[in-house]
C-alpha positions as CSV (number, residue, x, y, z in Angstrom):
1,M,-66.7,-26.0,-8.5
2,A,-67.9,-29.6,-8.2
3,E,-65.2,-32.0,-9.6
4,A,-66.3,-35.1,-11.5
5,F,-65.1,-38.7,-11.9
6,N,-66.3,-40.3,-15.1
7,S,-69.8,-38.8,-15.6
8,V,-70.6,-38.3,-11.9
9,E,-70.4,-34.7,-10.6
10,L,-69.6,-34.6,-6.9
11,P,-71.9,-32.5,-4.6
12,V,-70.8,-29.2,-3.2
13,D,-72.0,-30.1,0.4
14,K,-69.1,-31.8,2.2
15,A,-70.9,-34.7,3.8
16,A,-72.7,-35.5,0.5
17,R,-69.4,-35.2,-1.4
18,Y,-67.8,-37.8,0.9
19,A,-70.8,-40.1,0.5
20,A,-70.6,-39.8,-3.3
21,L,-66.9,-40.2,-3.3
22,A,-67.1,-43.3,-1.2
23,D,-69.4,-44.8,-3.8
24,E,-67.0,-43.8,-6.6
25,V,-64.0,-45.2,-4.8
26,A,-65.8,-48.5,-4.2
27,S,-66.8,-48.7,-7.9
28,V,-63.3,-48.0,-9.2
29,L,-61.7,-50.5,-6.8
30,E,-64.2,-53.3,-7.2
31,G,-62.3,-56.6,-7.6
32,E,-58.8,-55.0,-7.0
33,P,-57.1,-56.9,-4.1
34,D,-53.7,-55.1,-4.2
35,R,-53.4,-52.8,-1.1
36,T,-50.9,-50.4,-2.8
37,A,-53.1,-49.9,-5.8
38,R,-56.0,-49.3,-3.5
39,M,-54.0,-46.7,-1.5
40,A,-52.9,-45.0,-4.8
41,V,-56.5,-44.7,-6.0
42,V,-57.8,-43.4,-2.7
43,A,-55.1,-40.8,-2.4
44,G,-55.6,-39.6,-6.0
45,M,-59.4,-39.4,-5.8
46,L,-59.3,-37.6,-2.5
47,A,-56.7,-35.1,-3.8
48,Q,-58.9,-34.4,-6.9
49,S,-62.1,-34.1,-4.9
50,F,-61.1,-31.4,-2.4
51,P,-59.2,-28.4,-3.7
52,H,-57.8,-27.5,-0.2
53,F,-56.2,-31.0,0.2
54,F,-52.6,-29.9,-0.6
55,W,-51.0,-33.2,0.5
56,T,-52.9,-36.5,0.6
57,G,-51.4,-39.8,1.1
58,F,-50.6,-42.9,3.1
59,Y,-47.8,-44.0,5.5
60,R,-47.7,-47.7,5.8
61,V,-46.8,-49.7,8.9
62,D,-43.4,-51.2,8.0
63,P,-43.6,-55.0,8.5
64,E,-39.9,-55.1,9.2
65,R,-40.2,-52.3,11.8
66,P,-43.7,-52.5,13.2
67,D,-43.3,-49.3,15.3
68,E,-42.5,-47.2,12.3
69,L,-44.4,-45.8,9.3
70,V,-42.9,-45.7,5.8
71,L,-44.1,-43.4,3.0
72,G,-46.7,-45.0,0.7
73,P,-48.8,-43.8,-2.2
74,Y,-49.5,-40.0,-2.1
75,Q,-50.3,-36.9,-4.0
76,G,-48.4,-33.7,-3.3
77,T,-44.9,-32.5,-2.5
78,L,-42.2,-34.8,-1.2
79,G,-43.2,-36.4,2.1
80,C,-41.2,-37.6,5.0
81,L,-39.8,-41.1,4.3
82,R,-40.2,-42.6,7.8
83,I,-42.0,-41.6,10.9
84,P,-41.8,-43.4,14.2
85,F,-44.9,-44.2,16.2
86,G,-45.6,-41.4,18.7
87,K,-43.8,-38.7,16.7
88,G,-45.7,-35.9,15.0
89,V,-49.3,-36.1,14.0
90,C,-48.9,-39.2,11.9
91,G,-47.0,-41.1,14.5
92,T,-49.4,-40.0,17.2
93,A,-52.5,-41.2,15.2
94,A,-50.7,-44.6,14.6
95,Q,-49.8,-45.0,18.2
96,R,-53.3,-44.1,19.5
97,R,-55.0,-45.9,16.6
98,E,-57.4,-43.0,16.3
99,T,-58.1,-40.1,14.1
100,V,-56.3,-36.9,15.0
101,V,-57.5,-33.5,13.7
102,V,-55.1,-30.6,14.1
103,E,-56.3,-27.0,13.5
104,D,-52.8,-25.5,13.7
105,V,-49.9,-27.8,13.1
106,H,-47.5,-25.3,14.4
107,A,-49.1,-25.6,17.9
108,F,-48.9,-29.4,17.8
109,P,-46.1,-30.6,20.1
110,G,-43.5,-32.4,18.1
111,H,-45.1,-31.7,14.7
112,I,-42.9,-32.9,11.9
113,A,-42.8,-30.3,9.1
114,C,-42.4,-32.2,5.9
115,D,-43.6,-29.1,4.0
116,S,-43.6,-25.7,5.7
117,R,-46.8,-24.7,3.9
118,S,-48.9,-27.1,5.9
119,A,-51.2,-25.3,8.4
120,S,-53.7,-27.9,9.4
121,E,-53.9,-31.7,9.2
122,I,-56.1,-34.7,9.7
123,V,-54.6,-38.2,10.1
124,C,-56.8,-41.3,10.1
125,P,-55.7,-44.9,11.0
126,V,-56.2,-47.6,8.4
127,F,-57.2,-51.1,9.6
128,D,-57.4,-54.4,7.7
129,A,-60.3,-56.8,8.0
130,A,-58.8,-58.4,11.1
131,G,-58.5,-55.0,12.8
132,A,-54.7,-54.7,12.5
133,L,-53.3,-51.2,11.8
134,I,-51.8,-51.3,8.3
135,A,-51.3,-47.6,7.6
136,I,-52.5,-44.1,8.3
137,L,-54.0,-41.6,5.8
138,D,-52.5,-38.1,6.2
139,V,-54.2,-35.1,4.6
140,D,-52.7,-31.6,4.9
141,A,-54.1,-28.2,4.0
142,E,-52.4,-24.8,3.7
143,I,-55.2,-23.1,5.6
144,P,-55.7,-23.4,9.4
145,A,-58.7,-25.4,10.7
146,A,-59.5,-26.9,7.4
147,F,-60.7,-30.2,8.8
148,D,-63.6,-31.1,11.1
149,A,-65.8,-34.0,12.3
150,T,-67.4,-34.3,8.8
151,D,-64.0,-34.9,7.3
152,A,-63.1,-37.4,10.0
153,E,-66.4,-39.3,9.4
154,G,-66.1,-39.2,5.6
155,L,-62.5,-40.2,5.4
156,N,-62.9,-43.0,8.0
157,R,-65.9,-44.4,6.0
158,I,-63.9,-44.5,2.8
159,L,-61.0,-46.2,4.6
160,A,-63.2,-48.8,6.3
161,Q,-65.0,-49.8,3.1
162,T,-61.7,-49.9,1.2
163,F,-59.4,-51.7,3.6
164,S,-61.5,-53.4,6.3
165,A,-64.2,-55.0,4.2
C-alpha cells in the first residue's frame, strides 16, 4: 500500500519513495528554522512512509555533554534516554560520523536493546550547515536485514537537505 501525505501518493519503489518523501519533507518544512520541529516532522513522516519502520527517531548531541547523545523527537516505543559515543549502534555511528547498517542487532557487539523486538537497524549521522554533528537518526525494524544502501542513500539525502542546507 502506498501511503500519502496531503494529496501525494508515495511510490511503491523504495528509491522513488525516498525521493518523493524528500520533496514532501522539504515542502512541509519550508521556512521552519526550529531544529526540534524539523526532527519531529522527519521522524513522523518517515514512520508513516515505511510500514516496517518500528522505531524512528533522533538522538541529539547534548551540548552540555558533547560525547553523549540524548533522546530527541521520535515515533515508537520508549527509547533509551542517553547513549555515550562509541556505545551501541547509535553511539558507534556518532563516534564514526558515518551511517551504520546492522542486519542483525543481536550480533552487533555492545548493542543496546532499548526494545527487545528490534532485529535490524540503520543509524545515520545528522550534520548542520557547518558540518558539525548535531544528532543521529535511528531507525529500527522488527525484521532482520530490513535496511540496505537504498535506505542509507535516501535517509542521508533527507537529512542533508533538512539540516545541512
